[in-house]
N, C-alpha and C positions, 0 to 999 in steps of 0.2 A: 734729918732729914724733913722735908714738910710736915709727913705724918706722925711723926720723932712722939706726939704727948696726944695723940685722938686713938679714939675705940680702933682696933687692930683689923676688925671688919667690915667697920667704914673705910678702912686705907686699904683693905685688900679688896673692895668690893668698888671703890673708885680710882686704883691704879685701870681694875678691867677694862672699866667703859669710859678710860681716854682711849687704852689701847685699841678696843673697838670703834671709835669712834672716830682716828684717827689723829686725835688732837696730842695727844703726848710728844713729848720730846723724848730723845733718849741722852744717857747719862754724857755717853759721847758727842754725842752730836752740842751738848749743853756748855760743856768743855770748849769743845773748836771754838765755838762763838765770843765765849769769855778769852780763851785765847786772842783772837783775832781782834774784836773790837781793845785789847792789849796793848800788843805789836805790830798789826798792822800801817804800814806805811800809807796807804791808802784811804788812811783817815784820820791820816795825820793835822792836826790843828780843825778839825772836824769839833764846835762843842754846840751846845745848844740842843739839842733833841736825845731823842731815848729810841732804843732798837725791842724788836719785836720778831718772834716770827712767822710770819706770814706766805702761806694762807698754817695755822698753827699744824705741828707737825706732820710740815713736807721739810723740813730742813732749810730754810731761805733766810734771813735776814731783813728784815727793812726797818730801815730810819723813819721817825717822823717827825714834826716838830713839835712844839710843846704847845700847852692848850691855850688858848687867847689867855685866858690869865695869870698861867703861868708868864709871860711876856711882855705882862703890864710891867713898869719898873718902878711906879710908884706905889704899887702892893708888894714888889719884894723889898723894893727899905722898909715897908710896916712889918713884913713876918720877920724881917733882920731885929729890924728893934726890937719885935716882940718877943724874940726865941733870947736875945740877950738879956732884954729883963727874966726872964724867966729861970735859965740858968745862971741868973745873978755877974753878966757880964757888966 
């Protein structure tokens, strides 16, 4: 999990704060959201975005466009070339 290698006291406090403030999602919602994103016919062919829970902790998914920088084709190509060089492809 997220806090696998963290101080257990920190993880406990963090978990309590997220539950009290209402920004934590349940394991059930997280799993259901992943399943929906993976197999829903409603999302067939939709690419180029990312999803999160909006508002946090309220069990609703919202789709967002990538940042302006991420939409820049020249920067995408440069990143791809640099990645190839770094991994030796």
